[in-house]
Structures are given as C-alpha cells and as structure tokens.
C-alpha positions in Angstrom: 119.9 94.0 57.4 122.1 92.1 59.6 119.1 91.6 61.7 117.0 90.3 58.8 119.4 87.8 57.5 120.0 86.6 61.3 115.8 85.8 61.5 115.6 84.3 58.3 118.7 81.7 59.1 117.3 81.3 62.4 114.0 80.3 60.7 115.0 77.6 58.2 116.1 80.0 54.9 119.4 79.9 53.0 120.0 83.8 53.3 122.9 84.8 50.8 123.8 88.9 51.7 125.5 90.6 49.0 127.0 94.2 49.6 129.9 96.6 48.7 133.1 98.3 49.7 132.3 101.5 51.8 134.9 102.9 53.7 138.3 101.0 55.5 137.0 101.4 59.1 133.9 100.0 58.3 135.3 96.7 55.9 137.3 96.5 59.6 134.2 96.6 62.1 132.4 94.0 58.6 135.3 91.5 58.6 134.7 90.5 62.7 131.1 90.6 62.2 130.8 88.4 59.2 133.1 86.2 61.4 130.1 85.2 63.7 127.6 84.7 60.8 125.6 81.6 59.6 124.7 83.2 56.3 126.7 83.6 53.0 128.4 86.9 52.0 129.8 87.9 49.3 131.1 91.7 48.3 131.0 93.4 44.9 133.0 96.1 43.4 136.4 95.5 44.2 138.0 98.4 47.2 140.9 101.0 47.1 143.3 98.4 48.3 142.6 94.5 47.1 140.8 95.3 43.5 141.4 98.8 42.7 141.0 98.3 39.1 137.0 97.0 39.6 136.9 99.8 42.1 138.4 102.6 40.3 136.0 101.7 37.1 132.8 101.5 39.0 133.4 104.5 40.4 134.4 106.4 37.0 130.8 105.1 36.1 129.0 106.0 39.0 130.5 109.8 38.2 130.0 109.6 34.5 126.5 108.7 35.0 125.8 110.9 37.5 126.9 113.9 35.0 124.9 112.3 32.0 121.4 111.6 34.6 122.1 116.2 34.7 122.8 116.5 31.0 120.2 114.3 29.5 117.5 112.8 32.2 116.8 109.3 33.6 116.4 107.1 30.8 119.3 104.5 29.6 119.7 103.5 33.3 121.6 106.8 34.3 119.3 107.3 37.3 120.3 103.4 38.4 123.8 103.7 38.0 124.5 107.1 39.7 122.7 105.6 42.6 125.1 103.4 43.5 128.5 102.6 42.4 128.1 98.6 42.5 124.9 98.3 40.4 126.3 96.3 37.2 128.2 93.5 39.9 124.9 93.6 42.3 122.9 92.8 39.5 124.9 90.1 37.7 125.0 88.5 41.1 122.1 88.9 42.5 120.6 87.5 39.0 122.7 84.2 38.8 121.3 83.2 42.4 118.1 82.0 42.2 116.0 83.0 45.0 112.3 83.2 46.0 112.6 85.9 47.5 115.3 89.1 47.0 115.5 91.7 50.2 116.8 95.4 49.1 117.9 97.4 51.7 118.4 100.8 50.4 117.7 102.8 47.6 120.8 101.9 44.9 120.1 98.4 46.1 116.1 98.6 44.9 117.2 98.3 40.8 119.1 95.1 41.1 116.9 93.3 43.8 113.9 94.0 40.8 115.2 92.3 38.2 116.6 90.0 39.6 113.2 88.6 41.0 111.8 89.3 37.3 114.5 87.1 35.8 113.9 84.3 38.7 110.2 85.1 38.4 110.3 85.5 42.6 109.1 88.0 45.1 110.6 91.2 45.8 110.8 93.8 49.2 112.7 96.6 49.9 113.5 97.9 53.3 112.9 101.5 54.1 115.2 102.7 56.8 115.0 106.5 55.4 112.5 108.8 53.5 114.9 108.5 50.6 113.9 111.4 48.2 114.2 113.6 51.4 117.3 112.1 52.4 120.0 115.0 51.5 117.3 118.1 50.9 114.0 119.5 51.0 114.4 120.9 47.5 112.6 119.1 44.6 114.5 120.7 41.9 118.1 119.0 43.5 119.0 116.2 41.4 119.9 114.3 44.6 116.0 114.5 44.6 115.0 114.1 41.4 117.1 111.2 41.1 115.7 109.3 44.4 111.7 110.1 43.3 112.7 108.4 39.9 113.9 105.7 41.7 111.2 105.4 44.1 108.5 106.1 41.2 109.9 102.9 38.9 110.7 100.4 41.6 108.4 100.9 44.1 105.0 99.9 42.1 106.7 96.1 41.4 108.0 95.1 44.7 106.3 92.8 46.7 106.0 94.3 50.1 107.2 97.7 51.7 108.5 97.7 55.0 110.0 101.1 57.1 111.8 102.0 60.1 109.1 104.6 61.5 105.2 104.5 61.5 105.8 108.6 60.3 107.8 107.1 56.9 105.4 105.0 56.6 102.8 107.2 56.4 104.6 108.9 53.6 105.5 106.7 51.9 101.7 105.3 51.9 100.3 108.7 50.8 103.0 108.3 48.0 102.0 105.4 46.8 99.0 104.2 48.2 98.1 100.4 46.6 101.8 99.3 48.9 100.1 99.7 52.4 104.1 100.2 54.1 105.0 97.5 57.4 106.7 99.6 60.1 109.6 97.3 61.4 111.3 99.9 64.0 115.0 99.6 64.0 115.6 97.8 67.4 117.7 94.9 68.4 117.6 91.7 70.5 116.9 91.6 73.7 120.2 92.4 75.8 119.5 91.5 79.7 121.5 94.7 80.6 121.8 95.3 84.1 121.7 99.2 85.6 124.7 100.5 87.0 124.6 103.5 89.8 126.4 106.1 88.8 125.1 108.7 91.6 129.5 108.8 92.6 129.7 109.8 89.5 129.1 113.3 87.5 126.2 113.5 84.8 127.7 111.1 82.1 126.0 111.8 78.8 126.6 109.7 75.8 125.8 110.3 71.7 126.9 107.9 69.1 126.9 107.3 64.9 129.2 106.5 62.2 131.3 110.3 62.1 131.4 112.6 65.0 130.7 115.7 62.9 129.3 119.7 63.6 125.6 120.5 62.8 124.7 116.8 64.6 123.1 118.5 67.8 125.9 118.3 69.4 126.9 122.4 69.7 123.8 122.5 71.0 124.6 119.9 74.1 128.6 122.0 74.4 127.0 125.0 75.1 124.7 124.0 77.5 127.4 122.5 79.2 129.6 125.7 79.3 125.9 127.5 81.1 125.9 124.9 83.9 129.6 125.4 84.4 128.6 124.9 88.3 128.2 121.8 87.3 130.2 118.6 86.6 129.4 116.3 83.1 131.2 114.1 80.8 129.9 113.4 77.4 131.4 110.8 75.8 131.1 110.9 71.7 131.4 107.3 69.4 132.0 107.2 66.2 134.6 108.3 63.3 136.4 111.6 64.4 139.2 113.5 63.3 141.6 115.6 65.4 139.6 118.9 63.6 136.6 118.2 64.8 138.4 117.4 68.3 140.2 120.7 68.3 136.7 122.3 67.6 134.7 121.0 69.9 137.1 121.1 72.7 137.6 124.6 72.1 133.6 125.8 72.8 134.0 123.7 76.1 136.5 125.6 77.3 134.9 127.7 79.7 133.4 124.4 81.4 136.0 124.4 83.6 134.5 120.9 85.8 133.3 118.8 82.0 134.9 117.6 79.9 134.3 115.7 76.4 135.8 112.2 75.7 135.7 110.6 72.4 135.9 106.9 71.3 136.9 105.0 67.8 133.8 103.3 66.4 133.4 99.4 67.9 131.8 96.1 66.8 127.5 96.8 66.6 127.5 93.9 69.2 129.2 95.9 71.9 127.3 98.7 71.9 124.8 98.1 74.2 127.3 97.1 76.9 129.9 99.9 76.1 126.5 102.4 76.2 125.3 101.2 79.4 128.1 102.6 81.9 126.7 106.2 81.2 123.4 108.1 82.0 121.7 109.8 79.3 121.7 108.7 75.9 121.5 112.0 73.9 119.3 111.8 69.9 120.2 115.5 69.0 118.5 115.2 65.7 117.9 117.7 63.3 114.3 118.1 61.4 115.4 119.1 58.7 115.5 117.5 55.8 112.5 116.0 56.6 113.5 112.5 56.4 115.6 113.5 59.5 112.0 114.7 61.3 110.2 111.6 60.4 113.3 109.3 61.5 113.7 106.7 64.2 117.2 106.0 64.3 119.0 103.1 66.1 120.7 105.7 67.6 117.5 105.9 70.3 116.8 102.2 70.4 120.4 101.9 71.4 119.7 104.1 74.6 116.4 102.6 75.2 118.1 98.6 75.2 121.1 100.0 76.9 119.0 101.5 80.2 120.1 105.0 79.5 117.3 108.0 80.3 116.9 109.8 76.8 117.2 113.5 75.8 116.1 114.0 72.6 114.9 117.0 70.1 111.4 117.4 69.4 111.1 115.5 66.0 108.1 114.5 64.9 109.5 110.9 65.4 110.8 111.0 68.5 108.6 112.9 70.1 106.1 110.5 68.7 107.8 108.1 70.3 108.2 109.0 73.5 104.9 109.7 73.8 103.8 106.5 72.9 106.1 104.8 75.4 106.0 107.4 78.3 108.6 107.9 81.4 111.7 106.7 79.0 112.8 109.9 78.6 112.1 113.5 77.5 111.9 115.6 74.3 113.1 119.8 73.6 113.1 122.6 71.0 115.7 122.0 68.8 118.5 124.5 69.7 116.8 125.7 72.7 119.4 126.0 75.4 117.1 126.8 78.0 115.1 123.7 77.5 117.9 121.7 77.6 119.5 123.5 80.7 116.1 122.5 82.2 116.2 119.2 81.6 119.9 118.7 82.3 119.8 120.5 85.3 116.9 118.4 86.4 118.7 115.3 86.3 122.3 116.4 88.0 120.7 117.4 90.8 117.7 114.4 91.1 119.6 111.5 90.6 116.7 109.2 91.5 114.2 110.7 89.0 117.3 109.6 86.4 117.5 106.3 87.5 113.9 105.7 87.2 113.8 107.1 83.6 116.1 104.7 83.1 114.8 101.8 84.7 111.4 102.5 82.6 113.8 103.0 79.2 115.1 99.1 80.3 111.8 97.9 81.0 110.7 99.2 77.1 113.8 97.6 76.0 113.0 93.5 77.4 109.5 93.5 77.4 108.7 95.4 74.5 111.3 97.6 72.3 113.2 94.7 70.8 114.0 92.4 67.9 113.0 89.0 69.4 108.8 90.8 69.1 110.1 92.6 65.8 111.5 90.3 64.3 107.5 88.0 64.4 106.5 90.9 62.5 108.9 90.3 59.8 109.0 86.5 59.5 105.2 87.1 58.9 105.4 89.1 56.4 108.2 86.9 54.3 105.7 83.8 55.1 103.1 85.4 53.5 104.4 86.9 50.8 106.3 83.6 50.2 102.6 82.3 50.1 101.3 84.4 47.7 
C-alpha cells in the first residue's frame, strides 16, 4: 500500500490513506514512516491508549457481528462488520472524501472502498496480496472461509480492477472470477543499490524475518539441521517481534550445536531492512504449503532477500519454486521439512563460498535490473490511468 501511495503521489495524484490501529510496535514504526510521506493519512477506530472508548466499541461490534454471522448468516452487514474492526469508520471517512479512485488493500477494507466508489460515482480497485479465502484454513466449512468467500463473491464483482502479488494468486482468482482478469504486481521494492559484503572470514550467516518470530514457520527444521552440522559454524539471525518463551524454545532446541548461535532482533523501520539484511549471506524463505494461500503466495520476505543481495534458500512451495525457476541461479529450494535436503544446501554453501558469492551476485543483479518497484510501478500506474480513462 505504501509503495502504491508513493507512486501515485509522485505521478501527480492527490492521495489519502485511511488506516486503523493494529498493535503498539507497529504503530511506533508507522509514526516514523508517516513523517517521511507526502500523502495524507487518517487513522480511524481509536486505539487502546488515546481513544479507548472508540476502540473498545469497535472491538465489541466486531465480536458481536462474528457471533451473529455464525448464528444468523452473513446478511444485514454481519459479514462486513465481522471481517474488520473499523468497517463503519472506514466507510464513513472514505465516503466523505470525494475521489476518482478508491483502492482497498485488504479484504476488510474492500466493502468500504466499494461503498465509497458507488456513492461518489468513482472507480474502485482491489489489491489482493493473498488468496484470502484460504488464508487461515483449507476447510470450506470453517467460518473464516465462509465469511471471506462471501465478501469476495459480493464485492469483487463490483471492482474495476484486481491486482495480486503472485502469478499463482492471479490464476486462483481468475478461476473464481473469469471476468476480472487479475494483474500481477510483485511485492518488490524500489531499487536499493546495495553493495556486496565479503563474509568469508565469518560463520555462514542465515537470515529470516517476519512481523513475529514464532513456531510452525519452518524455523524448527533449520535449527535441527544446524544441530546435525555441528562441525560447521552458523549464525541464525531472526528479526521480528518476539517474547522470552520463543527465545527459550529455540535456544533449547539448538543446545546440541557447539559452534552455532541464534541472534534475535526487534522490528526495524521498513526502509532500513535492506541495509540490515545485506550483512548476511543467505535469506531463508521457510514458508509452509498449508493452507493453500501459503503455497501460492510470494511474500515480501523473498523479494527483500533478492534486493539485499542474499542467496536464497526456500521451501518448495508452488510459488517459490516457480519464482526460482523463472529467475535461476540466485537460490535453491528444498522439500519442506526435509532435513537431509536442507543439510546438503547449507553444507554446500558453508564449504564453497565462491558458489555462495555467485548466488548473491545473481540475486543482486535481478534486484537491480528486473525485480524492483521502479519497473513494477509502471504496470500499476498504467492500470490506474486506464481505469480512470474508461
């Protein structure tokens, strides 16, 4: 969303972003980010500190809507209210801003964007970074699936364009809604102009990041492999929000490794992550294949590695396998959970640093020449211009 807002502002559009509180550490990073932006932002729905009553009311409203959806069905606005805490506030503010185009960037914002576009006789777009109905589970009888499918069926038919963050998500939505013809906008970033750093005198440095460091993210397999390679030295660097419990869990799991260590880093501003990541050797994209969305999505993680000049080791999800086939020689995939396969890759790069350097150089080349927002935004801006012209 930030990249699209930046591109639109730089192209001469007036841009207003409507968003809501999520958590404290994210809000602190938002404050730093927003100080650097030229577009306007409006936060709605309160927060636990400065606007407790509005925040509490919106939470109660959402929880009640969730219960009523489960009992009475999805009519009467129950599904829309259940899927986002701030439906009312988002809708009211969006409708009050007379725009030519409203763009939703998550499923909860989609009803508000469609409603505002109808009221103000404007256009509407939706950016699907995930295949939302299968974000949580593949179980079609689950309430989460049913609500999200209901929202998609009701509102995607009313948008003027649909973009997605991976070719396979585009294919999935195309199958569901043939009339939409989704356009893929990879979740890449502006060119970074990173310089490669020689780490041959250090242990092999592995890097993984996400909003939260937790279990069941594929990291357990990495730690187990490090234990099996006790004769080699590794540094596993994890960046994200974390607690004492997960540190104790992972450190205890690593206890048989004598030469290796895990380092834990707190979240940092988004524009600092490339410089931070560039100090490491290998970016780990340990995505799971369940639910379906995880198998077909391409996260910002893997593109961060590319643009930071890291060699990539990724699980063989359908989307990651396709990406590394289309952009060869910058990384490798391994079967998810296969300790022996990952062991071979880490051993190869630990013992043959020249091959590691070649992978890193190729990733950086792709990041500078092909996989970056400087190029991808051209597709986005053309789409916006064509949408507004029709």
